[in-house]
C-alpha positions as CSV (number, residue, x, y, z in Angstrom):
1,M,43.6,48.3,-68.7
2,E,41.1,47.1,-71.3
3,Y,39.5,43.7,-71.1
4,R,38.0,41.3,-73.6
5,K,36.2,37.9,-73.3
6,I,36.9,34.5,-74.6
7,G,34.2,32.1,-73.4
8,D,33.5,32.7,-69.8
9,C,36.9,34.3,-69.1
10,T,37.5,38.0,-69.1
11,L,41.2,38.6,-69.8
12,S,43.3,41.7,-70.0
13,R,44.2,43.0,-73.5
14,F,47.9,42.8,-72.5
15,G,49.4,39.7,-71.0
16,L,52.6,38.7,-69.4
17,G,54.8,36.0,-71.0
18,T,57.4,34.1,-68.9
19,K,60.1,33.3,-71.5
20,R,62.3,36.3,-70.8
21,M,62.0,36.4,-67.0
22,P,65.3,36.8,-65.2
23,I,67.6,34.0,-64.2
24,T,69.8,33.7,-61.2
25,D,72.8,32.4,-63.1
26,A,73.5,33.5,-66.7
27,S,75.2,30.1,-67.4
28,R,72.1,28.2,-66.5
29,V,69.0,29.2,-68.4
30,D,66.7,27.0,-66.3
31,R,67.3,28.8,-63.0
32,L,64.4,31.3,-62.7
33,D,64.9,34.2,-60.4
34,R,61.7,33.8,-58.4
35,E,62.1,36.9,-56.4
36,I,62.4,39.2,-59.4
37,A,59.8,37.1,-61.3
38,A,57.3,37.8,-58.4
39,E,58.1,41.5,-58.6
40,I,57.3,41.4,-62.3
41,A,54.1,39.5,-61.8
42,N,53.0,41.8,-59.0
43,E,53.6,44.8,-61.2
44,A,51.6,43.2,-64.0
45,V,48.7,42.7,-61.6
46,N,49.1,46.4,-60.4
47,Q,48.7,47.4,-64.1
48,G,45.5,45.4,-64.4
49,M,47.0,42.4,-66.3
50,N,45.4,39.0,-65.4
51,Y,46.6,36.9,-68.4
52,F,49.9,35.0,-67.7
53,D,51.3,33.0,-70.6
54,T,53.9,30.2,-70.1
55,S,54.8,26.8,-71.6
56,Y,56.0,23.4,-70.5
57,S,59.6,24.2,-71.5
58,N,60.0,27.8,-70.3
59,H,63.0,27.9,-67.9
60,K,63.1,24.0,-68.1
61,G,59.7,23.9,-66.5
62,E,60.4,26.3,-63.6
63,A,58.1,28.9,-65.1
64,E,55.0,26.7,-64.8
65,S,56.0,25.8,-61.2
66,F,56.4,29.5,-60.4
67,L,53.0,30.5,-61.8
68,G,51.5,27.6,-59.9
69,D,52.7,29.0,-56.7
70,Y,51.7,32.5,-57.7
71,H,48.2,31.3,-58.8
72,E,47.7,29.5,-55.5
73,A,48.5,32.7,-53.6
74,H,46.0,34.8,-55.6
75,S,42.4,34.6,-56.8
76,S,41.5,33.2,-60.2
77,D,40.3,36.7,-61.2
78,T,43.9,38.0,-60.6
79,C,45.7,35.2,-62.4
80,L,44.5,33.4,-65.6
81,I,47.0,30.9,-66.7
82,A,47.8,29.9,-70.3
83,T,50.2,27.0,-71.2
84,S,50.7,24.6,-74.0
85,F,51.7,21.2,-75.4
86,F,54.6,20.9,-77.8
87,E,55.2,17.5,-79.2
88,L,58.8,18.2,-80.0
89,V,59.5,18.8,-76.3
90,D,57.7,15.7,-75.1
91,P,55.2,13.7,-77.2
92,R,53.6,12.1,-74.1
93,Y,50.5,14.4,-74.1
94,T,48.7,12.6,-71.3
95,Y,51.8,12.6,-69.0
96,V,52.6,16.2,-69.9
97,F,49.1,17.5,-69.2
98,Q,48.8,15.7,-65.8
99,K,52.2,17.1,-64.9
100,Q,51.2,20.6,-65.9
101,L,48.0,20.4,-63.7
102,K,50.3,19.4,-60.8
103,K,52.9,22.1,-61.4
104,L,50.2,24.8,-61.8
105,R,48.4,23.6,-58.7
106,T,45.0,23.4,-60.3
107,D,42.5,21.0,-61.7
108,K,41.6,23.4,-64.6
109,I,44.0,25.3,-66.9
110,D,42.3,28.4,-68.1
111,F,43.9,28.6,-71.6
112,Y,45.6,25.6,-73.3
113,S,47.0,25.4,-76.8
114,L,48.9,23.2,-79.2
115,E,52.2,24.7,-79.9
116,G,54.1,25.0,-83.2
117,V,51.4,24.0,-85.7
118,C,52.8,24.7,-89.1
119,D,52.3,23.6,-92.7
120,L,54.8,20.7,-92.4
121,N,53.2,19.1,-89.3
122,K,49.6,20.2,-89.4
123,M,48.3,16.6,-89.0
124,R,50.9,15.6,-86.3
125,D,48.8,16.3,-83.2
126,I,45.6,15.0,-84.9
127,D,47.2,11.7,-85.9
128,S,48.8,11.2,-82.5
129,G,45.5,11.6,-80.7
130,A,46.7,14.7,-78.8
131,V,43.9,16.9,-80.2
132,D,41.1,14.5,-79.3
133,F,42.6,14.0,-75.8
134,L,42.7,17.8,-75.2
135,F,39.1,18.2,-76.3
136,E,38.1,15.5,-73.9
137,Q,39.9,17.4,-71.1
138,R,37.9,20.5,-72.1
139,E,34.7,18.6,-72.0
140,A,35.7,17.2,-68.5
141,G,36.3,20.7,-67.2
142,H,40.1,20.5,-66.9
143,I,40.6,23.1,-69.7
144,G,38.7,26.3,-69.9
145,C,39.5,27.4,-73.5
146,L,41.4,25.3,-76.0
147,G,43.3,26.7,-79.0
148,F,46.5,26.3,-81.0
149,S,49.5,28.4,-81.8
150,S,49.6,28.8,-85.6
151,E,52.5,29.3,-88.1
152,L,50.2,27.9,-90.8
153,S,49.8,29.6,-94.2
154,P,46.3,31.1,-94.8
155,D,44.9,28.1,-96.8
156,N,46.1,25.5,-94.2
157,L,45.0,27.8,-91.4
158,R,41.5,27.8,-92.8
159,D,41.5,24.0,-93.0
160,F,42.8,23.5,-89.5
161,I,40.3,25.9,-87.9
162,G,37.5,24.2,-89.7
163,R,38.3,20.8,-88.3
164,Y,37.5,21.4,-84.6
165,P,35.5,23.9,-82.5
166,W,38.5,25.9,-81.3
167,D,38.1,28.6,-78.7
168,F,41.0,30.8,-79.9
169,V,44.1,30.9,-82.0
170,R,47.5,32.1,-80.9
171,M,49.1,33.9,-83.8
172,R,52.2,36.0,-84.6
173,V,50.9,39.5,-85.3
174,N,53.1,42.5,-85.9
175,Y,53.4,45.4,-88.4
176,Y,56.5,43.9,-90.1
177,D,54.8,40.7,-91.1
178,W,51.5,42.5,-91.8
179,F,53.0,44.8,-94.5
180,N,55.8,42.5,-95.8
181,K,54.4,39.0,-95.6
182,D,51.1,37.2,-95.1
183,G,50.3,38.5,-91.6
184,S,47.1,40.3,-92.7
185,A,45.9,37.3,-94.7
186,R,46.3,35.0,-91.7
187,Y,44.5,37.5,-89.5
188,D,41.6,37.6,-92.1
189,V,41.2,33.9,-91.9
190,A,40.8,33.9,-88.2
191,K,38.3,36.8,-88.5
192,E,36.4,34.8,-91.2
193,F,35.7,32.2,-88.6
194,N,35.1,34.8,-85.8
195,L,37.9,33.0,-83.9
196,P,39.4,35.2,-81.1
197,I,43.1,35.9,-81.6
198,I,45.7,36.0,-78.8
199,A,48.7,37.7,-80.4
200,H,52.4,37.3,-79.8
201,A,55.6,38.5,-81.4
202,A,54.2,42.0,-81.6
203,L,57.8,43.4,-81.4
204,R,59.1,41.4,-84.3
205,T,61.0,43.5,-86.9
206,G,62.1,40.8,-89.4
207,A,65.5,39.2,-89.5
208,A,67.1,42.1,-87.6
209,S,66.3,42.2,-83.8
210,A,66.1,46.0,-83.8
211,L,65.0,48.6,-86.3
212,K,67.6,49.8,-88.8
213,P,68.3,53.6,-88.8
214,E,66.4,54.2,-92.0
215,A,63.2,52.6,-90.5
216,L,63.6,54.2,-87.1
217,S,63.9,57.6,-88.5
218,I,60.5,57.3,-90.2
219,L,58.9,56.7,-86.8
220,K,60.9,59.5,-85.1
221,D,59.9,61.9,-87.8
222,A,56.3,61.1,-87.3
223,N,56.3,61.2,-83.5
224,P,59.6,61.9,-81.8
225,D,58.1,61.1,-78.3
226,R,56.8,57.7,-79.2
227,S,59.2,54.7,-78.8
228,S,59.4,51.9,-81.5
229,V,58.0,49.5,-78.9
230,D,55.0,51.8,-78.3
231,W,54.4,52.0,-82.1
232,A,54.5,48.2,-82.3
233,L,52.1,47.5,-79.4
234,R,49.7,50.2,-80.6
235,F,49.5,48.5,-84.0
236,V,48.4,45.2,-82.6
237,K,46.0,47.0,-80.2
238,S,44.3,48.7,-83.1
239,L,43.2,45.4,-84.7
240,D,39.7,44.6,-83.4
241,G,40.2,40.8,-83.8
242,I,42.9,40.8,-81.2
243,V,41.6,39.8,-77.8
244,S,44.9,40.0,-76.0
245,V,48.6,40.4,-76.9
246,T,51.3,38.8,-74.8
247,C,54.9,40.0,-74.4
248,N,57.8,38.3,-72.6
249,M,59.1,41.0,-70.3
250,H,62.3,41.0,-68.3
251,S,61.8,43.8,-65.8
252,V,59.3,45.8,-63.8
253,R,60.1,48.8,-65.9
254,E,59.2,47.0,-69.1
255,V,55.9,46.0,-67.6
256,K,55.0,49.6,-66.6
257,E,56.0,51.1,-69.9
258,N,54.4,48.5,-72.1
259,A,51.2,48.1,-70.1
260,S,50.6,51.9,-70.3
261,V,49.8,51.5,-74.1
262,F,46.6,49.5,-73.0
263,N,45.3,52.0,-70.5
264,D,42.9,53.6,-72.9
265,T,40.9,52.8,-76.1
266,A,43.0,54.9,-78.5
267,T,44.0,53.2,-81.7
268,L,46.3,54.3,-84.6
269,S,44.8,56.6,-87.3
270,P,45.0,55.7,-91.0
271,E,47.9,58.2,-91.3
272,E,49.8,56.5,-88.5
273,L,49.2,53.1,-90.1
274,N,50.8,54.5,-93.3
275,V,53.8,55.5,-91.2
276,L,54.2,51.9,-90.0
277,E,53.8,50.6,-93.5
278,A,56.6,52.9,-94.6
279,C,58.7,51.8,-91.6
280,A,58.2,48.1,-92.4
281,K,59.2,48.6,-96.0
282,A,62.3,50.5,-95.0
283,Q,63.2,47.8,-92.5
284,R,62.9,45.1,-95.2
285,E,64.8,47.0,-97.9
286,A,67.6,48.7,-95.9
């Protein structure tokens, strides 16, 4: 597993998200299956992953409680925790943060971010006082690295980054948005500020949840032994501004297969990037 640094933290280039962890009862999305979740987390650690990404609302809050128990049972080097504040879930940022500290069984959250920052609400968390409060928590040592999860357009992203001394930005990065939308322009803005990027949605393929036959055939013709997931993860891995990429994984098998992409320093060649561009165009037009 490769590792990169943000501040004083050394984190794995591939991180585990909790959103898709198994549940005990399909009729109740809040019931996290802790036994299988622990197997998934243990396999992630076995693969060299130490970055665990969750949120206040994942599994109705059970995901944070699970990671708190897991964190308590392991060293801080094994388990770096990332969570977030989302005003639409609960606007009481002071209450939410104190509750998160309690659930995560810690007095310091390694990575904390504002969630859902977009063009329509870019001043929301500033005007409410949430941003100032969170920077105060960073200064007090209760947050290690502070950032935000961005859906901002490039110009608004540039403005938002410039307002505060952020430690990182969480950003949707995938080859579909890169070649069909403004994914590369958003990436360039973060790079302009030398702001580390933690990527998510690496497997996004547009409106469809899976590749259409026309797009998939392009990948198979180029390399019949490489899966579409492998292609997608290697694309994000090949971008030097990406410190880590998180995926929400549902099984031990997914952890093993996906983490293997990050076991070396190999990146996509220019020819392979051309293949992904053709695939993205075919996915959009098919």
